[in-house]
PAMARZA-184891 format. One line per 10 residues: number of its first residue (from 1); their letters; for each residue z, x, y of C-alpha. Coordinates in Angstrom, 2 decimals. Layout:
BEGIN
NUM> A> Z:X:Y; ... $
This chain:
BEGIN
1> MSMDRAFLGL> -12.52:17.67:19.10; -11.83:17.66:15.70; -12.88:14.27:13.34; -11.54:15.70:10.28; -10.30:12.47:8.27; -9.06:12.04:4.67; -8.43:9.03:2.82; -6.10:8.89:-0.29; -6.15:5.55:-2.23; -2.60:5.41:-3.93 $
11> SHSPLMGLNP> -1.10:2.82:-6.30; 2.97:2.55:-6.15; 5.16:1.39:-8.42; 8.74:0.65:-8.39; 9.45:1.20:-11.79; 7.90:4.69:-12.00; 10.68:6.84:-13.47; 12.79:3.55:-14.75; 10.88:2.58:-17.25; 9.84:4.94:-20.03 $
21> VAAPVEAALQ> 6.05:5.45:-20.77; 4.42:7.14:-24.12; 4.41:10.78:-22.98; 0.45:11.25:-22.83; 0.49:8.42:-20.37; 3.40:10.20:-18.41; 1.43:13.36:-18.36; -2.39:12.00:-17.40; -0.23:10.12:-14.27; 1.52:13.11:-13.09 $
31> NAIAQAREQV> -1.41:15.52:-13.32; -3.59:13.32:-11.31; -0.43:12.74:-8.87; -0.36:16.79:-8.93; -3.67:17.10:-7.95; -3.67:14.58:-4.82; -0.48:15.87:-4.01; -2.54:19.93:-4.07; -5.22:18.13:-1.79; -2.99:16.61:0.75 $
41> QAFRAELVVL> -1.43:19.78:1.31; -4.56:21.61:1.50; -5.84:19.15:3.93; -2.82:19.85:6.27; -2.72:16.71:8.29; -1.55:16.74:11.52; -1.62:12.51:11.61; -0.87:10.43:9.09; -1.84:6.69:9.59; -0.09:4.92:6.43 $
51> VAPDHYNGFF> -0.78:1.15:5.26; 1.36:-0.57:2.82; 2.78:-3.82:2.37; 6.63:-5.15:1.90; 8.34:-6.46:-0.79; 11.09:-8.61:1.13; 12.90:-5.75:2.28; 12.15:-6.03:5.85; 9.20:-8.71:6.22; 10.34:-12.11:5.87 $
61> NELMPPFCIG> 9.10:-15.81:5.80; 11.40:-16.35:8.72; 8.59:-14.43:10.87; 5.70:-12.84:8.64; 2.75:-11.26:10.66; -0.68:-10.17:9.13; -0.25:-6.77:10.29; 2.28:-5.02:12.18; 2.20:-1.47:13.82; 5.99:0.33:13.83 $
71> TAARSVGDYL> 6.98:2.77:16.59; 10.00:3.38:14.37; 10.74:2.84:10.73; 13.32:3.46:8.13; 13.01:3.10:4.35; 15.63:1.07:2.80; 15.54:3.55:0.03; 14.87:0.88:-3.39; 14.37:1.78:-6.58; 14.44:5.74:-6.83 $
81> TPPGKLHVDA> 12.86:6.32:-2.93; 14.56:7.84:-0.62; 16.36:6.34:2.29; 16.18:7.11:5.91; 13.93:7.60:8.89; 10.12:8.17:8.74; 8.52:10.69:10.66; 7.23:8.27:13.16; 4.80:9.63:16.22; 5.79:6.54:18.72 $
91> DMALALAERL> 3.79:7.77:21.52; 0.98:7.35:18.81; 1.82:4.32:18.00; 1.99:2.53:20.75; -1.39:3.64:21.80; -2.90:2.65:18.83; -1.23:-1.06:19.58; -2.97:-0.70:22.74; -6.06:0.35:21.79; -6.04:-2.72:18.99 $
101> MDEDFDLAVS> -5.51:-5.20:21.29; -7.77:-4.33:23.50; -10.21:-4.81:20.25; -9.13:-8.22:20.16; -6.73:-7.90:17.33; -3.41:-9.37:17.82; -1.05:-7.50:15.90; 2.63:-7.51:15.79; 4.75:-4.14:16.83; 7.83:-3.54:15.79 $
111> RRMQVDHGFA> 10.44:-1.02:17.60; 12.84:-0.76:14.22; 10.71:-1.32:11.26; 12.27:-1.47:7.92; 10.25:-0.47:5.58; 10.43:-0.05:1.11; 8.89:1.64:-1.67; 5.45:0.47:-0.46; 5.88:3.09:2.27; 8.31:5.49:0.85 $
121> QALQLMWGSL> 7.01:6.05:-2.22; 3.32:7.51:-1.61; 5.33:10.05:1.43; 7.53:10.90:-1.53; 5.01:11.69:-3.83; 2.83:13.50:-1.44; 5.47:15.47:0.70; 8.60:15.61:-1.80; 10.90:13.50:0.27; 10.26:11.73:4.20 $
131> DTPPVLPLFV> 10.04:14.94:5.92; 6.08:14.47:6.57; 3.48:14.97:9.13; 3.83:12.41:12.07; 3.11:9.20:10.43; 1.70:6.06:11.97; 3.08:3.10:9.80; 1.09:0.08:9.64; 2.32:-3.21:7.82; -0.06:-5.71:6.00 $
141> NAVAQPGIPR> 1.55:-9.01:4.18; -0.27:-9.14:0.71; 2.89:-11.40:-0.22; 3.69:-14.29:1.74; 0.66:-16.90:2.39; -0.92:-18.34:4.28; -0.67:-15.33:7.04; -2.44:-12.73:4.07; -5.22:-11.19:6.08; -8.74:-11.80:4.93 $
151> LRRCRQLGQA> -11.12:-8.84:3.12; -13.45:-9.12:6.14; -10.69:-8.68:9.01; -8.85:-5.69:6.92; -12.10:-3.83:6.75; -12.65:-4.46:10.87; -9.04:-3.41:11.68; -9.74:-0.26:9.66; -13.14:0.27:11.71; -11.04:-0.19:14.91 $
161> IGRFLDDCPK> -8.50:2.19:13.37; -11.34:4.61:13.06; -12.88:4.26:16.80; -9.38:4.94:18.07; -9.23:8.20:15.62; -12.55:8.84:17.18; -10.60:10.02:20.12; -7.73:11.61:18.36; -8.11:15.70:17.86; -5.93:15.67:15.13 $
171> RTLLIGSGGL> -6.84:16.21:11.48; -5.82:12.55:10.19; -4.91:11.54:6.50; -5.25:7.95:5.92; -3.12:6.85:3.30; -3.53:3.19:1.75; -0.45:2.23:-0.66; -0.64:-0.19:-3.39; -2.39:-2.31:-5.61; -4.15:-2.65:-7.83 $
181> SHEPPVPTLA> -4.46:-5.45:-10.37; -0.78:-6.46:-10.94; 1.60:-9.42:-10.86; 5.10:-8.36:-10.74; 8.02:-10.94:-10.37; 7.78:-11.08:-6.83; 8.96:-14.89:-5.43; 7.03:-16.92:-3.37; 8.50:-20.10:-1.44; 7.37:-22.53:-4.26 $
191> HPDPAVRERI> 9.88:-21.02:-6.42; 12.29:-23.85:-7.75; 15.74:-22.03:-6.57; 16.43:-22.87:-3.22; 18.89:-19.91:-3.02; 15.54:-17.57:-3.62; 13.51:-19.49:-1.18; 16.64:-18.43:1.21; 16.38:-15.06:0.17; 13.11:-14.38:1.14 $
201> TFRCEPTPAE> 12.75:-16.67:4.20; 15.52:-14.99:5.89; 16.42:-11.15:6.40; 19.59:-10.23:4.84; 20.67:-6.95:3.87; 21.23:-7.05:-0.25; 24.36:-6.46:-1.64; 24.46:-3.38:-4.28; 24.78:-5.67:-7.09; 21.84:-8.07:-5.98 $
211> RDAKTQRVMA> 19.85:-4.64:-5.78; 20.50:-4.15:-9.15; 19.85:-7.37:-10.55; 16.66:-7.29:-8.78; 15.96:-3.74:-10.23; 17.29:-4.83:-13.87; 14.74:-7.87:-13.34; 11.81:-6.03:-12.63; 12.69:-3.75:-15.41; 12.61:-6.25:-17.87 $
221> AGRALAAGDG> 9.18:-7.56:-16.73; 7.76:-4.36:-17.23; 8.77:-3.97:-20.58; 7.58:-7.57:-21.36; 4.55:-7.02:-20.17; 4.00:-3.76:-22.25; 5.16:-6.09:-25.32; 2.22:-8.49:-24.77; 4.36:-11.19:-23.16; 1.83:-13.67:-22.72 $
231> SIKPLNPAWD> 3.86:-15.66:-19.92; 3.03:-12.41:-17.44; -0.41:-11.83:-16.06; -2.19:-9.08:-17.82; -3.56:-5.90:-15.72; -7.23:-6.12:-15.26; -9.03:-2.49:-15.74; -12.61:-4.32:-15.12; -11.44:-5.47:-11.62; -9.71:-2.40:-10.70 $
241> ARWMDALETG> -12.86:0.10:-11.27; -14.83:-2.75:-9.11; -12.59:-2.36:-6.10; -12.76:1.98:-6.67; -16.15:1.83:-7.04; -16.65:-0.08:-3.87; -14.12:2.04:-1.64; -15.44:5.13:-3.05; -18.80:4.09:-2.76; -18.86:2.26:0.66 $
251> GAALDALCAL> -21.68:1.02:2.28; -23.65:-2.11:0.58; -20.68:-1.71:-1.83; -17.67:-2.67:0.89; -19.67:-5.68:2.08; -19.87:-6.94:-1.46; -16.29:-6.64:-2.08; -15.46:-8.16:1.23; -17.25:-11.43:0.10; -14.94:-11.60:-2.80 $
261> SEDSIEREAG> -13.11:-15.09:-2.39; -9.26:-14.69:-1.94; -8.73:-17.16:-4.70; -10.51:-14.88:-6.75; -8.31:-11.80:-6.07; -5.06:-13.70:-7.45; -7.11:-15.70:-10.03; -8.46:-12.27:-11.41; -5.97:-9.31:-10.38; -2.75:-11.14:-9.99 $
271> LSAHESKSWL> -0.57:-12.46:-7.08; 0.13:-8.95:-5.91; -3.41:-7.48:-5.91; -3.32:-8.27:-2.38; -1.74:-4.89:-2.06; -5.12:-3.11:-2.61; -6.22:-4.25:0.70; -3.98:-1.86:2.06; -6.77:0.49:0.37; -9.53:-1.33:2.51 $
281> VARSALPAGR> -8.07:-0.63:5.87; -7.24:2.76:5.27; -11.15:3.03:3.87; -12.47:1.61:6.73; -11.06:4.03:9.01; -13.24:7.02:7.86; -15.65:8.05:10.27; -18.64:5.43:10.43; -21.97:6.72:9.49; -20.83:10.27:7.66 $
291> EPRCTLRHYQ> -20.95:9.96:3.64; -17.17:10.70:2.30; -17.45:13.10:-0.78; -14.65:11.93:-3.40; -12.83:14.87:-4.45; -10.40:12.87:-6.92; -10.73:9.81:-8.85; -8.17:8.81:-11.43; -6.81:5.39:-12.84; -4.82:4.16:-15.57 $
301> AIPEYIAGFG> -3.35:0.74:-17.02; 0.16:1.15:-17.32; 1.61:-2.31:-18.05; 5.67:-0.56:-18.35; 4.86:0.15:-14.94; 3.32:-3.38:-13.84; 0.29:-1.88:-12.39; -3.28:-0.84:-12.68; -2.05:2.80:-11.17; -5.45:4.30:-9.17 $
311> LLCLQA> -5.82:7.32:-7.41; -8.83:7.79:-4.91; -9.17:10.62:-2.87; -12.13:10.98:-0.27; -12.84:13.70:2.43; -15.22:13.20:5.44 $
């Protein structure tokens, strides 16, 4: 039995490749992504557990689970990410779902999961397309209150996934896609426009014009943040560093991280910083009692992308 397991924490941004950034910033980011890609390819994963959020492309307030496992998944191809089917291991996804139910995690199962750039961009950056090793897609709600899972529960879920993987003889890459500090213009049910509230409540395929308008709105928000617009919550590199420190160190540092209040996440790092919990779930699935080795850590605050953009690679 192999216990080889690796972790990749990776921010994503729909604005990558859309909003221009300074050449040195772009070069540094692409160099870090290239290093992560090289490590991922060298690891030769036989299974990928991909933990990620959605941005009202697959999951809506009509029925919003805190967690959901997909036995099949399709990327909508938003922004510059590829559309199409993810290479999901349906049997393994069902086996994981049953194991988690046995461990008292009452999570949802989707037979036709629809995902967006939150899932697809990580696969695109590491493998160039959706043609990847077999994937187990795990959705984490990071936008729709009150069903955003709490820090402690995210860690517990990751640990339960790790116990499942202890019995799995496959080299497994655990990817947490999302975060860190950022607050893009993702609407909430507090929005004053009834049409917006309707759009994030009931599943409806957007028209090309609606999708383009959304892209333009997010691009404009990134440009405004880069220009110092005070109406948009700034990135918080200090918060991001504390988050990455805790995941790299583990142990008592993760205990302290999970003691943070939920309100403090939004207050200090932004409404969408809950996406960082995807890292916590994936990191917590590394083998218990084994000190992981950090092979890559990189961070840039990139306002044009509305992203405290981090990469963290650990291998156990």
